[in-house]
C-alpha positions in Angstrom: 18.6 -3.2 -11.0 16.3 -6.3 -10.9 17.3 -9.2 -8.4 15.8 -11.9 -10.9 18.1 -10.7 -13.6 21.3 -10.8 -11.7 23.5 -13.8 -10.9 24.5 -14.5 -7.3 28.2 -13.8 -8.3 27.3 -10.3 -9.4 25.3 -9.8 -6.3 28.5 -10.5 -4.2 30.1 -7.2 -5.5 27.0 -5.1 -4.7 27.6 -2.6 -1.8 25.2 -3.8 0.8 25.5 -0.5 2.7 24.1 1.6 -0.1 21.6 -0.8 -1.7 18.0 -0.6 -0.9 15.7 -3.7 -1.6 12.4 -2.5 -2.9 9.4 -5.0 -3.0 5.9 -4.4 -4.1 3.3 -6.1 -1.8 -0.3 -6.2 -2.4 -3.4 -8.3 -2.8 -5.0 -9.8 -6.0 -8.4 -8.4 -5.0 -11.7 -7.1 -6.6 -12.0 -3.4 -7.1 -15.4 -2.9 -8.2 -16.7 -3.7 -11.8 -14.5 -0.9 -13.3 -11.0 -1.7 -11.9 -8.8 -4.8 -12.4 -8.0 -7.1 -9.5 -4.3 -5.9 -9.5 -5.3 -2.3 -8.7 -3.4 -2.2 -5.4 -0.1 -3.6 -6.5 -0.3 -1.6 -9.8 -0.6 1.7 -7.9 2.1 0.5 -5.6 4.3 -0.1 -8.5 3.9 3.4 -9.8 4.9 4.6 -6.3 7.8 2.4 -6.4 9.0 3.7 -9.7 8.9 7.2 -8.4 10.7 6.3 -5.0 13.3 4.4 -7.0 14.1 7.7 -8.7 14.4 9.4 -5.4 16.5 7.0 -3.7 19.0 6.7 -6.8 19.0 10.4 -7.8 18.8 12.2 -4.3 20.4 9.6 -2.0 22.9 8.1 -4.5 22.0 4.5 -3.5 21.2 1.6 -5.6 17.7 0.3 -5.7 17.3 -3.4 -6.1 14.0 -4.4 -7.3 13.1 -7.8 -5.6 10.1 -10.1 -6.8 6.7 -8.8 -5.6 4.2 -10.7 -3.3 0.8 -10.5 -4.9 -1.3 -12.8 -2.5 -1.8 -11.2 1.0 -4.8 -11.1 3.5 -7.9 -9.4 1.7 -10.9 -10.9 3.7 -13.5 -8.6 2.6 -13.1 -9.5 -1.0 -12.6 -13.2 -1.1 -16.1 -14.1 -2.3 -15.6 -12.3 -5.5 -14.2 -14.3 -8.6 -10.5 -13.9 -8.9 -10.0 -12.5 -5.4 -7.4 -14.3 -3.2 -7.1 -13.9 0.6 -4.2 -15.5 2.5 -4.7 -16.3 6.2 -2.7 -13.7 8.3 -0.7 -16.5 10.1 0.2 -18.0 6.6 1.2 -14.6 5.2 3.2 -13.8 8.3 5.2 -17.0 8.1 5.8 -16.6 4.3 6.9 -13.1 4.7 9.1 -13.9 7.6 11.0 -16.6 5.5 11.4 -14.1 2.6 12.8 -11.3 4.6 15.0 -13.5 6.7 16.5 -15.0 3.5 17.5 -11.3 2.4 18.8 -10.5 6.0 20.9 -13.6 6.1 22.5 -12.6 2.9 23.5 -9.3 4.1 20.9 -7.0 2.6 20.0 -4.9 5.5 18.1 -2.1 3.9 14.8 -2.5 2.3 11.2 -1.1 1.9 8.0 -2.9 1.1 5.5 -0.6 -0.7 1.8 -1.4 -0.9 -1.4 0.4 -1.4 -3.5 -2.0 0.6 -4.9 0.1 3.4 -6.1 -2.8 5.4 -5.0 -2.6 9.0 -4.6 -6.4 9.7 -2.4 -6.6 6.6 -0.3 -3.5 7.4 0.1 -4.5 11.1 1.0 -8.0 10.2 3.6 -6.7 7.7 5.0 -4.3 10.1 5.4 -6.7 13.0 7.2 -9.1 10.8 9.6 -6.5 9.8 10.2 -5.3 13.4 11.1 -8.8 14.4 13.5 -9.3 11.6 15.1 -6.0 12.4 15.5 -6.9 16.0 17.0 -10.3 15.2 19.2 -9.4 12.4 20.0 -5.5 12.9 18.4 -4.8 9.6 16.4 -1.7 8.7 13.4 -2.9 6.9 10.3 -0.5 6.7 7.0 -0.6 5.2 4.9 2.4 3.7 3.2 4.4 2.8 -0.5 3.3 3.9 -0.3 5.5 7.1 -0.4 8.6 5.0 -3.7 8.1 3.2 -5.3 6.3 6.1 -4.6 9.4 8.2 -6.3 11.5 5.7 -9.3 9.1 5.7 -9.6 8.7 9.5 -9.3 12.5 10.2 -12.0 13.2 7.7 -9.8 15.5 5.9 -9.4 13.5 2.6 -12.4 15.2 0.8 -11.2 18.6 1.8 -7.5 17.9 0.7 -8.4 16.4 -2.7 -11.3 18.8 -3.2 -14.1 16.4 -3.9 -16.0 17.5 -0.6 -17.8 14.1 -0.2 -17.5 11.6 2.7 -17.3 7.9 2.7 -14.8 7.2 -0.2 -12.7 4.2 0.9 -12.3 1.3 -1.7 -12.3 1.6 -5.4 -13.9 5.0 -5.4 -12.7 8.4 -6.3 -9.2 8.1 -5.1 -8.3 4.6 -6.2 -9.9 5.0 -9.6 -8.0 8.3 -10.0 -4.7 6.7 -8.8 -5.2 3.9 -11.4 -6.0 6.6 -14.2 -2.4 7.7 -13.7 -0.8 4.2 -13.2 -2.5 2.2 -15.6 -5.2 4.4 -17.5 -5.7 1.5 -20.1 -7.2 -0.6 -17.5 -9.8 1.8 -16.1 -13.3 0.9 -17.6 -14.5 4.5 -17.6 -17.8 3.6 -19.3 -18.7 1.4 -16.2 -17.3 3.9 -13.6 -19.5 6.8 -15.0 -22.6 4.6 -14.4 -21.8 3.3 -10.9 -24.2 4.9 -8.2 -22.7 6.7 -5.2 -22.0 4.2 -2.4 -20.4 6.2 0.6 -19.4 4.3 3.6 -17.0 5.4 6.5 -13.8 3.5 7.0 -14.7 2.6 10.6 -18.0 1.1 9.5 -16.4 -0.9 6.6 -14.0 -2.4 8.9 -17.0 -3.9 10.9 -18.4 -5.8 7.9 -17.5 -9.3 6.9 -17.5 -8.8 3.1 -18.0 -6.2 0.3 -21.0 -8.1 -0.5 -22.5 -6.4 2.7 -21.7 -2.9 1.5 -23.8 -0.7 -0.6 -25.0 -2.3 -3.9 -22.6 -5.3 -3.2 -20.6 -4.6 -6.4 -17.3 -4.3 -4.4 -16.7 -0.5 -4.3 -17.5 2.4 -2.0 -17.6 6.2 -2.6 -17.9 8.0 -5.9 -16.0 6.2 -8.8 -17.9 8.4 -11.3 -16.1 11.4 -10.1 -12.6 10.1 -10.5 -10.0 11.9 -12.6 -6.4 12.1 -13.7 -6.1 15.3 -11.7 -7.1 13.6 -8.5 -4.7 10.8 -9.3 -1.9 13.2 -9.9 -2.5 14.9 -6.6 -2.5 11.3 -4.8 1.1 10.6 -6.1 2.1 14.2 -5.4 1.0 14.3 -1.7 1.9 10.8 -0.6 4.9 10.6 -2.9 6.3 13.8 -1.2 5.6 12.2 2.2 7.3 9.1 1.4 10.2 10.8 -0.2 10.9 12.8 3.0 10.9 9.5 4.8 13.3 7.9 2.4 15.7 10.7 2.5 15.8 10.6 6.4 16.3 6.8 6.0 19.2 7.1 3.7 20.9 9.6 6.2 20.5 6.7 8.8 17.5 8.0 10.8 15.0 5.5 12.4 11.9 6.2 10.5 10.0 3.1 11.3 7.5 4.8 13.5 6.7 7.3 10.9 5.1 4.6 8.8 3.6 2.7 11.7 -0.2 2.4 11.8 -0.4 1.6 15.6 -1.3 5.1 16.5 -3.9 5.3 13.8 -5.5 2.0 14.7 -5.8 3.1 18.3 -7.3 6.4 17.1 -10.0 4.5 15.0 -10.8 2.4 17.9 -11.2 5.5 20.1 -13.5 7.1 17.5 -15.6 3.9 17.5 -15.7 3.8 21.3 -16.8 7.5 21.3 -19.7 6.7 19.1 -20.9 4.0 21.5 
């Protein structure tokens, strides 16, 4: 069910207790010369589609698709044509108003789905939802960035996916592969196959001010030339299974907010950086 296709009168009859708002959130941000600026929210849309099926078929709930947010903080890409980055405080205030509107109308269940693995963005999003939840007694959650970020920070992603190469963070193997499943017609394979390898670790990328400072400055990291549909299918299988387990627990009434929180991972990243120094 799509909110924008529904009248307010019809919404009055919707059972709030078994309705889950689902919102795609992500940046309009460059993803190298071979992927579209909408990569993050296109991948998130595909995950949302799969999770809608889970919630409706396995939980028996109604999923209400609400309008997406396509402008969020994306600082490292803002110098590239077409990329948009919103200041954190502006994004925070805007998201607060949006979610408060749903909360005051009695929609207490909701998930924001994104693939923008950017700690300031994720932490801001989660802090807004936490504040709304405390204020209104809602159960808004945000996922699933924790899962891939955990794989990246642990260094296990290359082993899990089988490509055995470090430093694939942005618009490389995994994002190109996940787009190959979500929107294959928008992947420029001719360009991807010609791109040189540009590995960089997540912690090192986080210390830069712009993707222009990274590698060859074309806005990607890792190994786009090695991307494949098979890696993309593994992405949705692995992280979809993790998010499915969270959502089923959520429908049972469990408190799952911390299972999606990035706080622990950010602390781990800081500890790793301190250990280097």
